[in-house]
C-alpha positions as CSV (number, residue, x, y, z in Angstrom):
1,M,23.6,48.2,111.6
2,G,22.3,48.7,107.8
3,D,18.8,47.5,108.5
4,E,18.1,50.0,111.7
5,R,14.9,51.7,111.8
6,W,15.1,56.0,111.4
7,V,12.6,58.8,111.6
8,R,12.9,61.7,109.7
9,L,12.2,64.9,111.5
10,E,11.6,67.9,109.2
11,V,11.4,71.3,111.0
12,R,10.3,74.6,109.6
13,A,11.6,78.2,110.7
14,G,12.3,81.5,109.6
15,R,15.9,82.0,107.8
16,D,16.8,83.9,111.0
17,V,16.7,81.0,113.2
18,L,17.1,77.9,110.5
19,E,20.9,77.8,110.9
20,A,20.7,78.0,114.7
21,V,17.9,75.2,114.8
22,G,20.3,73.3,112.7
23,L,22.8,73.4,114.8
24,L,20.7,71.8,117.8
25,L,19.8,69.0,115.6
26,V,23.2,68.2,115.3
27,E,23.6,69.0,119.0
28,W,20.9,66.5,119.8
29,G,22.9,63.5,117.6
30,A,21.4,63.7,114.2
31,A,22.7,61.0,112.2
32,G,22.6,63.3,109.4
33,T,21.0,66.6,108.6
34,V,19.7,68.0,104.9
35,H,19.0,72.0,104.4
36,G,16.2,73.1,102.1
37,P,14.4,76.5,101.7
38,G,12.8,77.3,104.9
39,R,13.4,73.9,106.3
40,V,16.0,71.0,107.6
41,E,15.5,67.5,108.1
42,A,17.7,65.2,110.4
43,Y,17.4,61.6,111.0
44,Y,17.2,60.1,114.4
45,P,16.6,56.4,115.8
46,P,13.1,56.2,116.8
47,D,13.4,55.7,120.6
48,R,14.6,59.4,120.4
49,L,11.3,61.0,119.2
50,E,9.8,61.6,122.4
51,S,12.8,63.6,124.2
52,L,13.4,65.0,121.1
53,E,9.6,66.5,120.9
54,A,10.0,67.9,124.6
55,R,13.3,69.6,124.1
56,L,12.0,71.0,120.7
57,G,9.3,72.8,122.1
58,R,11.6,74.1,125.2
59,Y,14.1,75.8,122.5
60,A,11.3,76.9,120.3
61,A,10.3,78.8,122.9
62,D,13.7,80.1,123.9
63,L,14.2,81.1,120.4
64,G,10.8,83.0,120.5
65,E,10.2,82.4,117.0
66,P,7.8,80.1,115.2
67,V,9.4,76.9,114.6
68,S,7.1,73.9,113.2
69,W,8.4,70.1,112.9
70,T,6.6,66.9,111.5
71,W,8.2,63.2,111.6
72,S,7.9,60.4,109.1
73,E,9.3,57.5,108.7
74,A,12.6,57.1,106.7
75,D,14.3,54.7,104.6
76,A,17.3,55.8,105.9
77,A,19.6,52.3,106.1
78,G,23.0,52.9,106.4
79,W,22.9,56.7,107.9
80,R,24.6,55.8,110.6
81,D,27.8,54.2,108.9
82,R,27.5,56.8,106.2
83,W,28.1,59.3,109.4
84,K,30.7,57.3,110.8
85,A,32.4,58.1,107.5
86,F,32.5,62.0,108.0
87,F,34.0,61.6,111.5
88,R,37.6,61.1,111.1
89,P,40.5,62.0,113.2
90,A,41.3,65.5,113.3
91,R,43.7,68.1,115.2
92,V,41.3,70.3,116.8
93,S,43.3,72.8,118.8
94,G,47.4,73.2,119.2
95,R,47.9,70.2,122.0
96,L,44.5,68.4,121.4
97,A,43.1,65.8,118.6
98,V,39.8,64.4,118.6
99,C,39.2,60.5,117.0
100,P,36.7,58.5,117.2
101,P,37.1,54.9,118.8
102,W,36.6,52.5,116.2
103,E,40.1,54.2,114.5
104,A,43.1,53.1,115.3
105,W,45.2,56.5,115.1
106,T,48.1,57.9,116.4
107,P,48.9,61.6,116.2
108,P,52.5,62.4,114.3
109,N,53.3,64.7,117.0
110,P,53.9,62.7,120.2
111,D,52.8,65.9,122.3
112,V,49.3,66.1,120.9
113,R,46.6,64.5,123.2
114,V,44.2,62.4,121.8
115,L,40.8,62.4,122.7
116,R,38.3,59.5,121.7
117,I,34.9,60.4,121.6
118,D,31.7,58.5,120.9
119,P,29.2,60.7,120.5
120,G,26.5,58.4,121.1
121,Q,23.0,60.2,121.1
122,A,24.6,63.3,122.4
123,F,26.1,66.2,120.6
124,G,30.0,66.5,120.6
125,T,32.1,65.2,117.8
126,G,34.8,68.1,117.4
127,T,33.9,68.3,113.9
128,H,31.7,71.5,114.6
129,E,33.3,74.9,114.3
130,T,31.8,75.8,117.5
131,T,33.2,73.1,119.2
132,R,36.4,73.3,118.0
133,L,36.4,76.9,118.7
134,C,35.8,76.3,122.5
135,L,38.4,73.4,122.3
136,A,41.2,76.0,120.9
137,A,39.9,78.6,124.0
138,L,40.2,75.6,126.6
139,D,43.6,75.1,125.5
140,D,45.1,78.9,125.5
141,L,43.3,79.0,129.0
142,L,44.8,75.9,130.4
143,G,47.8,76.4,128.6
144,E,48.2,79.5,130.5
145,A,47.3,77.9,133.9
146,P,46.8,74.5,134.0
147,G,45.6,73.9,137.7
148,Q,42.1,75.3,136.9
149,P,39.1,73.3,137.2
150,V,36.3,73.6,134.6
151,L,32.3,73.6,134.3
152,D,31.0,72.5,131.3
153,V,27.2,73.9,130.6
154,G,25.2,71.7,128.4
155,C,28.0,69.0,128.2
156,G,26.8,66.8,125.4
157,S,29.0,64.1,124.7
158,G,31.3,65.7,127.5
159,I,33.9,66.3,124.8
160,L,34.8,70.0,126.2
161,S,34.8,68.9,130.1
162,I,37.2,65.6,128.9
163,G,39.3,67.8,126.8
164,A,39.9,70.0,129.3
165,V,41.1,67.6,131.6
166,L,43.5,66.1,129.1
167,L,44.5,69.5,128.5
168,G,45.7,70.1,132.0
169,A,42.6,70.8,134.5
170,P,42.9,68.9,137.6
171,W,39.0,68.1,137.2
172,A,36.0,69.2,135.1
173,A,32.2,69.2,136.0
174,A,30.0,68.4,133.5
175,V,26.1,69.2,133.3
176,D,23.4,68.8,130.8
177,V,19.2,68.8,131.0
178,D,19.6,65.5,128.6
179,P,19.9,62.3,131.0
180,V,21.5,60.6,127.5
181,A,24.1,63.2,127.4
182,V,25.2,62.7,130.9
183,R,25.0,59.1,130.7
184,T,27.1,59.4,127.1
185,A,29.6,62.1,129.0
186,R,30.4,59.2,131.8
187,D,31.0,56.7,129.0
188,N,33.3,58.8,127.2
189,A,35.3,59.7,130.3
190,R,36.2,56.2,131.1
191,R,37.1,55.9,127.3
192,N,39.3,58.4,128.1
193,G,40.6,57.1,131.8
194,V,39.3,60.3,133.3
195,A,36.5,58.8,135.0
196,G,37.7,60.0,138.7
197,R,38.2,63.3,137.3
198,L,35.0,64.0,135.8
199,Q,32.0,65.2,137.7
200,T,28.7,65.0,136.0
201,W,25.1,65.6,136.7
202,C,22.0,65.9,135.2
203,G,19.8,69.4,135.6
204,D,20.1,72.9,134.7
205,A,22.9,75.4,135.3
206,R,20.7,77.2,137.7
207,S,21.3,74.0,140.1
208,V,24.9,74.0,139.9
209,R,26.8,75.3,142.8
210,G,30.1,77.8,142.2
211,P,32.3,80.0,141.2
212,F,34.4,77.9,138.8
213,P,37.8,79.6,137.6
214,V,37.1,78.6,134.1
215,V,33.3,78.1,132.5
216,V,32.3,76.8,129.0
217,A,29.1,76.8,127.5
218,N,28.5,76.0,123.3
219,I,25.0,76.3,123.6
220,L,22.8,78.7,121.2
221,Y,22.3,82.6,121.4
222,P,18.8,83.2,122.9
223,V,19.8,80.4,125.9
224,L,23.1,82.2,126.5
225,A,21.5,85.3,126.9
226,G,18.9,83.9,129.2
227,L,21.5,82.4,131.4
228,A,23.6,85.4,131.6
229,P,23.2,86.0,135.5
230,V,23.6,82.4,136.2
231,L,27.0,82.0,134.2
232,A,28.2,85.0,135.4
233,R,27.2,83.7,139.1
234,L,29.5,80.6,138.2
235,T,32.3,82.3,136.8
236,G,34.7,83.2,139.9
237,P,36.9,86.5,140.5
238,G,39.7,86.6,137.9
239,G,37.8,83.6,136.0
240,S,37.5,83.2,132.5
241,L,34.1,82.0,130.6
242,V,33.8,81.0,127.0
243,L,30.7,80.8,125.2
244,S,30.0,79.5,121.7
245,G,26.9,78.4,119.6
246,L,27.1,81.8,118.3
247,L,27.1,83.3,114.9
248,R,29.6,85.8,114.0
249,E,27.2,88.6,114.1
250,E,26.2,87.5,117.6
251,L,29.0,88.0,119.1
252,D,28.8,91.5,119.8
253,G,25.3,91.2,121.5
254,I,26.6,88.5,123.6
255,V,29.5,90.7,124.9
256,R,26.8,93.5,125.6
257,I,24.6,91.5,127.4
258,Y,27.3,89.5,129.7
259,G,29.2,93.2,130.1
260,E,25.8,94.2,132.0
261,Q,26.8,91.1,134.3
262,G,30.3,92.3,135.0
263,L,32.3,90.4,132.9
264,S,34.6,92.0,129.8
265,E,35.7,90.7,126.6
266,R,39.2,89.2,126.8
267,G,39.1,87.7,123.1
268,R,37.0,86.3,120.2
269,R,37.8,84.0,117.3
270,A,35.8,82.6,114.9
271,R,35.4,80.1,111.9
272,G,33.2,80.1,109.1
273,E,30.2,81.7,110.3
274,W,30.4,80.6,113.8
275,G,32.0,82.7,116.4
276,A,33.0,82.1,120.2
277,V,34.2,85.0,122.6
278,V,36.2,84.3,126.2
279,L,35.0,86.6,128.9
280,A,36.8,87.7,131.9
281,R,35.5,88.6,135.4
282,S,37.8,91.1,137.5
283,A,39.7,89.6,140.4
284,R,38.3,92.0,142.5
285,A,34.6,91.1,141.6
């Protein structure tokens, strides 16, 4: 795979949104990223260029800030193999570990479930702080009440919805606007032996019929803010909503926005500069 062709995407944005843009590039399956003053570079296979251009345009509008980008050919032989070197088996919550399918690994603790995930060209290896925060929150929620179905909005590789099933959800639903992500989630569900317990479809969260007792969305602040009425509607009475893709300083703002939709904060957690919040809907809603 060392002779694969790659393209370099260079994105320029203001300091306030560059970190969020960098997360997006990772979400969209970048083989590697390099940060510099006012810019971030990411490397992709050439066949991803058209769909990434469309997504960049859409998310730049959602961010509401000036974002520009350029493409160039990249001499990036071996990028994918070097990326794989950083994706190692890891414990991501009390009862769950994430492992790439090319690793033969068994956790020392037999009570820990192993989620074998290949992100392909979608987001979700379990290495990013936001993914781990969501999995830890799901572990807690499903440990308390394991019989709850879960909706995963913006599912990427399917890591959150598949992880939810391994943690005790009887089934999960996964939705993403990117057809590549949906196919990847299906492949990973088969890889983990839960294909029959994962419903997937390509589309917007607005097309989902609910409600669900547990909803999780690991996206970005501007998108989560815009989806507040939709995600609130999808969270059933007495249900929980897990949100991440958020910087620590964005947590108070997102709690306030969802509070206007009738959800209250149940708890929050953080890793590094990233945070997640668990919101609850009253059982009388």
